[in-house]
N, C-alpha and C positions, 0 to 999 in steps of 0.2 A: 238861542240855546244850541242849535245845530251848528251855527257859525263858530261859536266858541269851542265846541267839541272838535270840529274839523281843524281849527287852528292849533289845537293841542296835540292831535294825533299826527298830523303831517310832519312836524319837526322830529317827533320821535321815530317815525319810519325812516326819515332821511338820515338821522344819526346812526340808526341800526344798519342801513344799507352801506353807509360810508365806512362803518367798522369792518365790513367784509372785504374792502378793497385791498388792504395789506395781505390778507391771506391769499387772495386770488393772485396778486402779483408775485407773492412768494412761490406759489405753485407753478406759475408760468416760468419763473426764473429757474426753479429746480428742474423742470422739464428741459429747458434750454441747456443747462449744464449736463444733464444726462445725454442729450443729443450729441453734444460735443465729445463726451466721454466715449460713447460707443462708436462714434465716427473715428476717433483716434485708434480704438482697438481694431477696427476694420482696415485701417491704413497701416497697421504694424507689420504686415506680411512683407517678405523680402522683395516681392514684385512691386509693391507700392511704397517701398522705403524712400525711393528717390522723389516720388511725387509728394510724399508726406513732408519731406524736409523743405521742398520748394514752396509748397502751398502754405504751410503753417510753421515757419521756423520759430516763431515765438512761443510755440507750445512746449518747447523742451524744458523750460523753467517755469512754466505756468502752473499754478496750483488751482485745482478745481475744488471748489467748496460747495457743499450742498446747502450752505446757509447763505442767504441773500443779505444785501445791505439793509433790507427792511427788518431783518431779525434783530439788529442792534437797537432798534427803536421800538420793538414789540416784544412780547413775551412768548413768541412762538419757539418751540424747541428745535434744536439742530437734529436733522435726520441722520447725518453721518459725519464722521470726521473728515478733515481735509486730506485729499490724496494727491501727492505730487506726481506729475506725469513722469518725471525723471526716475522716480522709484519704480513705477510700473514698467518703464522702459528697460531698466537695468535687470529686473527680475524676469527673466524669460521662462515662462512656465512650460514644462515639457508637454508635448502633445500626447493625448491619450490615443493609443492605437487599439481599435476595436477588433477583437478576434472572435470568430464564431467557433465554438467548441463542437466537436463531433457529437452527434446525438445517437446513442445506441440505447435502444429501449428493449425492455423485456416483455414478453407475452406471458401473463400470469394465468394460473388455473382459477377460473371464476367460481364464485359461489352461486350455483344455479338454483338453489333452494335454501330455505332456512335451516334444514336439517343436514345439508351436505357438508361433509368434512373433507372428503377427498373425491377426486374424479378420475375416470379412466379414459385414456385417449382411444377413441374408436378408430379414427382415420384422420390423416392430414389432408385437407383439401388442396393445399399448396405445398410445393416442394422447395427445398433450399435453392436460393438464387432467384425465386420468382418475385416479381415486382408486385407490391400490394398497394391497394388504394383504401382510404379510410372508409369503414363500413363494409368491407368485403369479408366474406367468410374465409377463415383460415384453417380451422380444425373442428372436428366433431367430437364432443366430449359426452361421455356417458355419466349422467348424474345418478342419484339414488332412485330416480323414477323414470327418466327419459333421456334420449339422445338429443343434444342440442348443438346447433352451429354457434361457434364463437367467432365474433367479428373483431377486426383490428380497429383501433381508435386512431391510428396514425398512418400516413403514407410512408413507404419505405421498401426495403428489400428483406425478405426472409433469409437472414444470414445463416442461421443454424437452428436445428431442432434439438432441444435438450431432452425431452421425454418422447420416446418413440411410441408407435402404435401398439396397443395392448398393454402398455405400462400405466401405472397409476401415480398420481402426485397429489400432495395435500393442497387444500384451497389456499391460494396466495403464493404458491411456489412457481418458479419460472419454468415454463414448458417450451419456450422458444425465444430467440433473440432477433430483434429487428434493427437493421442498419439503415441510415438515411441515404447514404451514397455508396457507390461501389468501393471507394477508397477505405471505407470503414468496415468492410466485410471481414478482413483479416483480424482486426481488433475484436469484432463481434464474435468471431469463431473462437478466439482465445478466451473471451469471457465465457462463452458457452462451455468450453472445455473445463474451465475452472468450476463452473456450476455442476457439470456432470461428475467431475472428480470429487467434489464435495459431497455429492449424493451417493457415492459408492463405498462408504466405509463398511457396508454390509459384506464386502468380499472377504475381509480378514477372518470371519468365523471359521473357514476351513483350517486355519492355522492351528487351533487346538486339537485337530485330528491327529497330527503326529504325536502330540503330547499324550493324547488319549491312547494312541497305539503303543507308546512307550510304557504306559502304566501297567498294561497287562503282563509285562515281563516279570515284575516281582511276584504276582500271583502264581505264575508257573513254577517258581522256585518254592513258594510256600507250601503247596500240597505235599512236597517231598517230606518235610519234617512232620506233616500232619499224619502220615502213616504210623510212625512210632506212637504218636499220641493215641491212635485207635488201639494199637496193640497194648499200650500201657494202661488202657481203661480198666474199668472195674471187672473183676473176674466173674461176677454174676451176669448171666445171659440176659440181655435186654432185648425185647421184641415187642412189636406192636400187637394189640389184641387180634387184629385180623390175621397177622402172620402166625400167631399161635394157633388160630382156628384152622388155617390152611395146613400147618404142620401136622396137626392132629388128623385132619381129613385125609392127607396124602401119606400119612405114616412116615414123616420125615423127622429124624433126630435133630431137634432144634439146637442141641448143644454142639453139634458138629458143623453147624452153618456159620459162616463168617458174614457178619452184618456189614452192609454198605451204607447204612443210614448214619445220621449224626452220632458221633461217639460210639460207633460200632453197633448201633441199633439194627436189629434184624427186621427187614421190611418184607411185605408180601412177595415182592419180586425175587428176593433171595430164596424164599421157600419154593417158589415156582421153578427157579433155576435149579435148585437142589433136587427137585422132583422130576426134572427133565421136561417141564411144561413150558410152552411159550407164554410169556407174560401177556395178559390182556391189554387191550389198547388203553383202557382206563388206568390200569396200573403203570403202563409205560409212561403215561403223562405225569403220574404222580412221582415216578422214579426220577424223571428228568427234572422235575421241580425240586425234589429233595436233594438230588446230587448237585444241582446248580447252586442251591443255597449253601451246601456244605463245602463245595469246591471253590467258591468265590467270596470268602469273607473279606479279602483285601479290597474288593471292588465296592464294598458297602459304603465306605466314606465318600467315594465319587458319586454313588447313587443318592446318598443322603444330601450331598451338596447341591444336587439339582433334582429335587423331588418333582414328580409329575402326577397330577391328579387325574390325568386322562387315562382311560383304559387302553390297553394295547390293541392295535388294529387286528381285526379278524383276518386270518390268513387268506390270501386271495382277494381281499377287498381293495377298492380303489378310493383314494381320498381326493375329493373334488372341492376346491376352494369356492367360497361364496362369490357370486357376482356382486356388483355394486348394489343392484336392486335387492338382492337377497340379504345382503348385509344391512341395508336400511330397514327391511321388513323385520329381520331378527332384532335389531336394536329397538324398534318401536314395540314389538311384542314383549320384550323384556321390560321396557319402560312402563307398559300398561299394567304389569303385575303389581306396581306400587299403588294403584288406584283401587279403593274399596268398591266393588261392584256387586250388583244383585241382578237376578233374572226373573222375568215374569212372562208366562206363556198365555196365549189367548187363541181359541178356535174362531175362525172367521168363515162364514158362509160365502161361497164364491160363485153361486149360480148366475147372479146378475153380472158379475165381472167377467165370467167366461162368455156369456152371451154378448157383452159389449166387445170383448176381444175378437170374437169371430166376425163382428160387424166392421170393426176398424182395422183389422189385420190387413186386408187388401190395400188399405191406404198407407201402409208402412208403419203403423203403430205397433210397438212391441209391448209385451207384458211388463217388461222392466219400466217402461215409460208410464204405464198405467199405475204400477205400484208406487213409483216415485211421486207421481202427481197426487195420489191418495195420501201418502205420507206427508207431503208438503201441506196439503189442505188441513190435515189433522194437527200438524205442528203450528199452523197459524192460530189455532184455537187453544193450544197449550204451549206457550212460549218457553216455559221452564224446561221442557224436554229438549228444546233447541238451544239451551244455554250451555256454557262450558266453564270449567274450573281449571286454571293453568298454574296457579301459584299456591294452591292449598289454603288460601286465606280469604278469597273472594270468588264470586262467579260472575260471569258476563252474560247478559241477555243479548244475543246476536240479532241485529236488526234485519239481516237477510237470512232467508231459508235456502241454504245450499245443500242439496242432496248429493252426497258422495256414494257412488255405486261401485262395489268391488268387482273387478274384472280380472280373470286369470289370463295371463299372457305367457309367452314362452320365456321361462326363466324367472318368473316372479309373479307378483300381485300388485295391482295398481288400482286406485280409486278415482276415476274421472268424476268431476263435479258438475252437476246441473245447477248452475247459479240462478237464484231467484225462481226456483221451480214452482212456487205458488202463484207467480205472476204470469207465467207462460201458458198458453193454451196447449192442449194435448198434442196436437199435430206439430206445432213448432218445437215442443219439448222432445218429441220422438225424433224429429229431424236433427236437433242438436245432439241428442244422445248417439245417433249413428255416426255423426262427425267425430265425436269424442272417442268412440270405440276404435274407429279407423286410425286416428292419431295415436291412440294408446298402443295399438298393436304395431304401428310403425315407429313407436318410441319417439314421437314428435310433439308430445304434450308440453305446453308451457307451464311454468311453476304454478301460476294462479289457476290452472285448469285441473290440478290434482291436490293442492294443499289448502284450499279455501273451504273445505266442507265443514258444515255445522252439524250434520246428522248423516249416518251411514246406513246404507241398505245393502244387504247381502242375500242373494237369491240362489238357492240350489234346487229349487223346485223342478227345473228342467231336467235334472238328473234323477228324479224320482225320490229324492230324500224327504222323509216324512218330517223330521224336525232336527235342529242342531242349534248349538249355542255359539254365538260369535264373540270374539275378543274385542273389547272396547278400544278403538284407536286413541292414541294420546291427543289431548286437546279437544276432545268432543265429549258430549254428555251422554249420548246413547247411540246404540247400533241395533238395527232390526234384522233378524234372521228369518227368512221366509222359506217354508217348506212347500212340498208339492200339494196340489189340490186333488183330493181323492173322494170318491163316493163314500158317504157315511150314513149309516142308519140313525135317524134321530126321531125322537118322540115329541109331539107338541103338548100343549097344556091339557088337551082333552084326552091324551093317551093314545092318539093315533100315530102310527109309525109311517115314516116316509124316508126317502133317500135324497140326500142333498150333498153337493160338493162342498167340502170343507178343507181348509188349510190351517196348519198350526203356525202361529207367529210368535217368536220368542224375542224379547227385547232385553239387552244387557245395558244397564245404566250405571252412572256414577252416583253412588249413594250419598256422596257429600252434598250434592245439590238437587238430586231427584229422589223423591221418596215413593214408596209403594203406591200410595193413593194417586200421586201424580201420574205414574206410569199406567195404572189401571184405567184412569179416566182417559188418557191418551189412546189406549188400545180400544176402549169402547167407541170413541169417536172415529177411529180408523175403521173399525168394523162396520159402523153405520154408513160410512162413505163408500166402502166396498160393496155393501149390500144394496146401496142405492147408487149403482155405478153410473147412471146417466148424468149424475152431477159432475162427473169428471170431464164431461164434454162442454160444460157451460163456460 
């Protein structure tokens, strides 16, 4: 049985193996033809022309075919058509000359935070003509929250500075031009000049000034015919009630007084002038307003063409534009007005917290760190207060408890973030807080160190403030406002009075995702943690 099986299988394997031989020979023949083809191409240079003709003169009329003689007896396909060497020889393909174009790159204003729309150049670390290396700081940019060094991504030469120190530019706008070599500096400067020229169309606004100056000319001629109009007014004497009162008081014949008001109306100033009295300051102001309105009807179209809802500046006042940080704070505060919020206050006894603070203060622990730790521990038990609503259609449970603490710095307000405050021990949390405050006052915070908060804490207790309400920051669910701890007389359940230190805590929350019961339960937990302050050190 086995012998018959072996005798049947062996011939089949042999026939199958022999069937592969034509394919193998065909492949070898094709490789040989390719070898001769590329050899011919390598010998087609002028230096090897003589050697090529001596070594293989028969190749001039030889046709290289990618099909072998085996293909006529097999069903294998032809890989390529036949190519005559004479045709290849006659068609001399032009050589491709590789040229390296000059590389002039622009340095753009980066987006240093998710809310940044423009940046201000604080200072240029490098000057024009300096050689730059990849990763080297070039310029210091003031974002909406901090000053940050901007690095270059390429090697080269700082050919031109488009935006100077103290100027602002939109995110993505070119602030400098980088050249790769010295030969490209002139071209880079021309490009920078075109950039700066394109950014100065704000200069033409002074042009309307001459036009505006020319428009007052007609009003000067219009008051002249206005005089007859007053004279041709109604014969009946028209006076204001206060002018009639003054005329009666000072015994002035009102019929003999010429009015200077609209359409000849007699004003109190006219009566005082007829009585020989100096007009009061209040009346002077009114007279100026009335006369201005009467004498400048021709300017009304110009005023109506450019209405302004802003009140006129107070005389002697100085207008100071917002800094980048103040603009960001203003924008966030206006944005927060669109969120429906509510506020809940809660008195917290702080005797245990004050005692703990006196104990850990020599070790560098601050009251802010204690309050942040207590808030983080309470948020861990009430995750809905740590949530946020950003699109108005859903809310997000934040997995991390990041306590943002409001800090007043020169020229604005910033909220450094204590990330994972519930997982850090009290001493490490306090050390981290000191580092953040130093970086905030030096305006060196990184974006993730001030825009990743999930809950905000604002403490004015050190200024003696009893209570205050805080404005909810955009993108967060709640903010806690902490007042000062002060001695307060309290009565226990048995009617006995005692004095305890208490502070008022007010929380402002987003009512779309946090309800009154949620906030009340959170404040009760926070109060218990503060009253049992030793748990903060665990």
